[in-house]
N, C-alpha and C positions, 0 to 999 in steps of 0.2 A: 336088581333095580339100579344100584349104583353103577354097575358095569355098563348096562345099556345106556344110562345117562352119559357116561364118559365116552362111550362109542359115538353117540350122537354129537357130542362136542368135538370129537376127533374128526368127524366129517364136515364140520363147519370150517369156514375160512379161518386160518390161524393168524389171529391178530394178538396184540399184547393183552387184550382183555381175556384171552383164553386162560391165562394163568389165574386171573381173578375168579373165573368161572369154576376152575378146578377146586380152588379152596372153598368156594361157596357150596359146591355139591358135596364135598367131603364133610364139611361142617354140618350141613343139613342132614346127611344120611347118618352120621355117627353121633349127632346131637352132642357135640363137644363145645368147649369154651372157645377155643381158637385153633385155627389151622394156618400154617405158614409154609410157603413154598420158597425154598432158599436155593440160590445158585452159587456154586463154588467159584471163587475168584482168587486164584493163587492160594494164600494161606488163610483166607477168611470166607465166610458165607454171607451173601447179600440177599435180603428178602426181595423176591420178585413180586410176591403178592401175599397179602395177609387177610384173614377174615376172623374178626373177633378180638384183634389187638388194637391198642391205641394207635392213632395215625402216625405218631412219631417213630414207631417201630420200623416203618419202611426206610427211615434214614439211617438205621443202625448198621454197623458192619461187625459181624461176630467172628473175631479171630479164634480159630480152632484151638490154638494153644491156651487160650483163656477161658474156653467154654468146654469143659470135659464131656458134658452130655452130647453136645453136637459132634465133638471129636469121636466119641464112642459110636454114634449112629453112622458116621461116615466110614468107619473102619469095620462095621458089622456086615455080615453077608446078607442077611434078610431083614434087618431092622431089630429094634429093641423096645421093650416096655420096661420102664424104670420102676422099681419098688416105690410104694408111697413114702416109705421112710428113707429113701435114697439120700446119701450125704452129698451127692453132687448137686450143686445149685442149678436151677432151671434158668435159662437166659431170659425167660419171659415173666419171671416173678414180678408181680405188681403191675404188669402191663395189660392184663386181660380186661377187655372192654366191659365185661359184665359186672365188674366191680370198680368202676372209676372212683378214684380218690381213696381206695382202700388198699393198703400195702400188703395184699394177701399173696402167699406163695402158691405156686401150682401144686396140686396134689396127685395128679395122674398124668403121665406123659409117655407117648410112644413116638417113634420116628423110623423112617425107612430111607436108605440111601437110593439115589436115582442115578441111572447111567444113560449115556447117549453115545451110540457107536462104540461101545466097549470102554468108554472113559467115564470117570466120575463126573457127573454134572452137578449134583447138589443133593438136597434132602427134602423130605416132606415130614413135618412134625404136627402132632395133635396134642392139645393140652386141655386139661379140665381142672376145675376147682373141687370136683367131687371125687373122693377116694374110691378106687375100684371101678371107675367109669369105663376103663378100656380092658376089662378082664378078657373079653372074647374078641377084641377088635383087631389085634395085630395080624392074625391069620387072614381075615377078610381084606385088610388093607394090602397085604402082600399080593392077593389075587388081583387087586386094582393096579398094581405097579406096572405091568407090561403095557396097559392102555395109556397110563399117564406118561410113561417113557416114550411111547409112540407119538403122543401129542407134542411133547417137548422136542422130539426129533424133527417132526414136521415144521414146527416153529423155527428151530435152529436152521433148517435147510432154507427156509424163506429169508432168514437174516443173511445167510451166506450168499444167496442169489442177489439180494439187494446190494450187498457190498460189491459183488462181481459186476453188476450193472453200472454202479458208480465208477468202478475202476475202468471199465470199457469206455465210458464217456470221457474219462480223464486221459485216456490213451497211455496210462502207465499204472502199475499196481500200487495200491496203498499198502505199504509194509507196516511194520510196527504193530501196536496193540489195538486189536479190534474187538476185544472181549469185554471192554468196559471197565477194566481195572482202573481205579482212581477216577471214575467217571464224575462228571459234574452232577451234584445232587440237586434234584428239583423236578417237579412235575408240572410247573406252571407253563402256560402257553408261551410266555416270553422265553423261558429257558429252553423249551423244546425247539423253538424257532432258531435260537442262537446255536444250539447244538447241531442242528441240521445245517445251518449256514457255515459253521466251522468245518463240518464234514466235507462240504463242497469245496470250500476255499483251500482246505488242507492239500488238495490234489494238485494245486499249482504252487509256484514259487513266489507268488505275489507278496509284497510287503503288506502286513496287516497292522492297523493301528486300533488298539483296544481303548475305548473311551468309557469313563465312568467315575463315580465318586470314590473317595477313599474307602477302602474296606469291602468293596464288592467282590474282590477275588480275581483281579485281572491276571495275576500270575498263574492261577489255576486254569483259566481259560487259555492262556498262552501254552501251558504244558499240554492241555488237551489237544490243541491245534498241532503241536509238534508230534504227539503220539499218533495222530491220525494221518500224518504225512509220510512220504516215502523217505524221509530223513530220520525216522523214529529210531533206527539202529545206530545213529550218530548222536553226538552230545547236543544237549540244549544248554547253552551257557547264559547265566543270569548276571546282569549288571544293574545296580541301582545308580542311575545317573545323578540323583540328588546327593549321593554320598561321595561323588568324585571331586576331590580338590582340583581346581583349575590347573595348577602347576603339575599335577600327576595324571590328569585325565588322558592326555595323548599317549603316555606310556602305558596306562592301564588298558586302553582300547587297542593300540597298535603295536605295543611292545617297544623295546629299546635294545641298543647294543652296549657292550661294555664301555664305560667311560663317557656315555652320552651326557651324563650330568653327575653332579656330586653324589656319591652313594651308589651309583650304578656299577657294581663290582663284577657283573657278569651279564651275558646276553639273556634276554627274557622275552618270551612270546607274549603277545597281548591277547585280549579276549577274542578278537576276530580270528586269529590263528587257532585258538583252542576250539572255536566253533566251526572250523573248516568242514564243509560238507554236512553241517548240521544247522542249528538254529541259534541265533543270538537274540536274547530278549532284553530290550532296552526299557527298563521300568522307569517311570517318572522322566520320560525323555524331554519334557518341557523344561526341566531344570538344567539342561546342558548349557555351558557357557557358549557364547557366540563363536569364539575362535575354534572351539572343538566341533561346533555344528558345521563349519566350513570344511573341516577335514573329514568329518563323517560323510558329508555329501559327496566328496570326491570318491570315497570308497564305494558308495552306492552307485555312482555313475559308471565307474570302470572296473569295479571288483578287484582293485589293487590296493595294497597297504604298503606303507613304508615305515619301518621301525625307526623310532627316534634315534638320531645320530647316524643313521645309515643312508647311503645313496642308492641302495638297491630296492627294487620294487618286487613285491611278492603277490602272486595271484591267489585269491581266496574265493571259495564258493560257499556263501553264507546266506541263509534266509533270515530276513529281519522281521521280528515281531516287536512292536513298540507299544507302550501304554502310558497314559497320562490322565490325571484328573483335572487338568487345566484346560482352559479354552484357548487352544493354540491360535485360532483365527484372531482373537483379541490380542494375543501376545505378538502376532505378526504386525498388527496395527500399531502396537506400542514399541516396536522395534526390538523385542526381546527374543523373537524366533524367526528364522529364515523362511521365507515363503517357498523357496525352491526345495528346501529340505522337507517342509511340511508336505508338499505335493508328492515327493518321493516316498515318504513314510506312509501316507494315507491313501495309497492306491486302493486299499480295501478297508474302510473304517467299520468297526463293529462296536456299537454302543452297548454297554452292559447295564441293564436296568438296576436301580437301587432296590434294596430289600423291601422297602415299603410298597413297591409296585409288584412284589412277588409273594403276596400273603400266603398263597397256597404252598410255598416252599418252606415256610417258617417251621411247621411241625417236623418235617423231614430233616431239616438242618439241625434242629434242636435235638432230635434223636441221635443224629450222628455225633454231635458234641457230647451228649450224655453218655453214650457208649465209650467215647474216647476217655472221658473223665472217670467213668467207672473202672476202666482198665488201669488208668494211670494211678488212681488212688487205692486200687486193690479192693473195691467194694463188691459186695454180692450183687446188688442191684441198685440202679440210680434212675429215678423217674420224676415226672412232673405231676403236681397236683392239678386238678381241673382249673383252679383259680390262677395258677401259674401259667397254664396253657393259654387261658384267656388273656392274661396280661401280655404275653408275647405277641398276641394278635392285635392288641390295642396300641402297643408302643410304636413310635414312628421310626426307630432305628436310624438315627443320623449317622451312626458309625457302621451301618450295614452289617454284613455277615461277620466281620471281625468283632464288632461290638457284641453280637449274639454269642459268639464263641466265648468271649471274655466274661459275659454275664453268667453263663452256665458254669464256667470254671470257677468263678468267684463264689457262686451260690453253693457249689459242691464243697468247696473248702470251708465255707461258713458252716454248713450243716455238720461237718466233722468237728469243727472247733466248738460247736454248741452241744456236743454230746452224742451225736449219731455214731453208731458202731459199724465197723466194716462188715460184720455179718448180718446187719439189718437190711431190709428193703428201704433204702433212703429215699424219702420223698421231698422234693424241693417245692416250697410254696412261694407265692408271689413276693412275700416279704424278704426272702432270701435273695431273690433276683434283684431287689433294690432298683427297680426301674422307676424313672421319674414320671409316674402316671397318676400321682395323687390328685392332681387337678382334674384329670379325666374322671376318676372315680367319684370325686366330690360332686362334680357337675351331674354325674349319672344319678347319684343318690338323691340329689335335691331337685332334679328336673321335674317339672310338671308334665312334660311330654315324655314321661319315662318309657312308655311302651315302644315308641319309635326309636329312642336311643338304645334300648336294650336289643331290639331287633338288629340294629346296625352293628352293635358290638358283638353279637353272636353269629353274624353272617358267615356261612361257610363251616361252622362248627357242627359236629355230629349232634343229633337230637338230644341224646342223653346229657352231653356236656352243656348244651344250650339251656336245657331245663334246669340243671344244677346251677349254672351261672345265674339264671333268672331268680332261682330260690335264694341264692346267696345275696344278690343285690337287694331283694325285697326285705329279707330278714335284717340285713345290716342297715338299711334305710330306716326301718321301723325301730330298730334298736337305738339308732341315733336320735330318732324323734322322741323316744322314751327315756333319753338321757342315760342309756346303759342299763336300764332295768329289764332283766330277763323275765321276771314275773309279769310285768305290765305288757311286755312284747308278746308273751304267750297268750295273755288274755285278748290282746288285739287280734290275734289269729285264731282265737277260739281253740287253742291247743293246751294240752297238759304241759306244764313247765318241763317235766322230765323228757317228754317226747320232743319238745323243742331243742332241749340240750343235746339229745341223741342226733337229731337232724343237723344241728349246728356242728357237732363233732364230725359227722360224715362229710359235711361241706367244708370242713377245716376253718370254721369261724371260731375265733377265740376272743 
């Protein structure tokens, strides 16, 4: 049955959804808690599709050296089933969707390595909370492997054909990294559109101006653009224009010769020379002093630099990517930025949307930062409670992705400082995140039109998480109305007090 279903899938058009369909078919057939299809990206495995895991798992990057189970699967010939009492921690402990809010370990786990054209492509893993669930599963899963690998091969061929078509349109090949290592994390329509836009503009040498609020990750988008260009095998040089003292800016950008100024004891190349035949990223370009702007414009116009103190011109071949969180048009009106330089830099402007407009990306980004902190702190597992996940979606994120990163790092450290052990499945609740959403919660609990408010707050959440969020809100609102009395709250819901306490514990209400 499973083989015939996979063969039918193989005969369908190979779109990105085929990976999701593989995990769904495997989960349904083997009746397991979760199935994950992971792709090898250098030294880590990236989930391409999951079925049965919390949404944030898609954002995680599992470094093989830090996850011995995954490393063992990748080095096995035909796959492995791990004993129920295996001492090796499972990377999905506490992440199974069937037990949201419960930091439960996985009790049964199997995995097989997958190959494409003779090279390691990734792995397929199955997990269950039921001991002994996969006693007879591994051999059957191995018979599915050739069909799964064929589907992957077809999908990979379509990816390569798409790249070749784009290269042909650009009239020169895109070198560098096309396998997605260090890819921009996000599944929102906005991020998909920007990724496609950068793929196209990367094929040219046009200057690109990245626009967006502080913390949206403009440097990451610049690095992505460089990797997708034919300059990817050359350096990308970063310079923070806001950190350049005016008296040293010219030397930093264009270099100097010995004796050009006090302290110049030797010739020194500037950032333009370091980036020759590569990319120069000018971050916070709106902070450049006007005298330096004039000299930068000259370089952009004729591709020549002149080291400070030298009368010789040097030709450089540099692609410029600039970024700013400022309104450069307003700065032009105020006389703080040159109009001619602006037009040179903004041949192709790319606005990066703030995180509050990319709600769909928040769980994935959270998963990425959770895995980073898990590895950094040496934890067995690090996850979010349902109320913490809801808080992330409610918050406005004025500091954007950088603020999200710091919030999760801070919460992880707080959890350890308050007694969490490294061998535990550490769960971060909304209080540890310490986000300023108290006013939102208060308005929610006291609102007469609470149904509409709750629907808005849970929009886009999985059904189970939305139901739990609703339960938490209703219980906390009644508890507040009953002035903290659990017995009165239980009577209001016609519940036994002990059952209410068990439900509250499951919902992490204290």
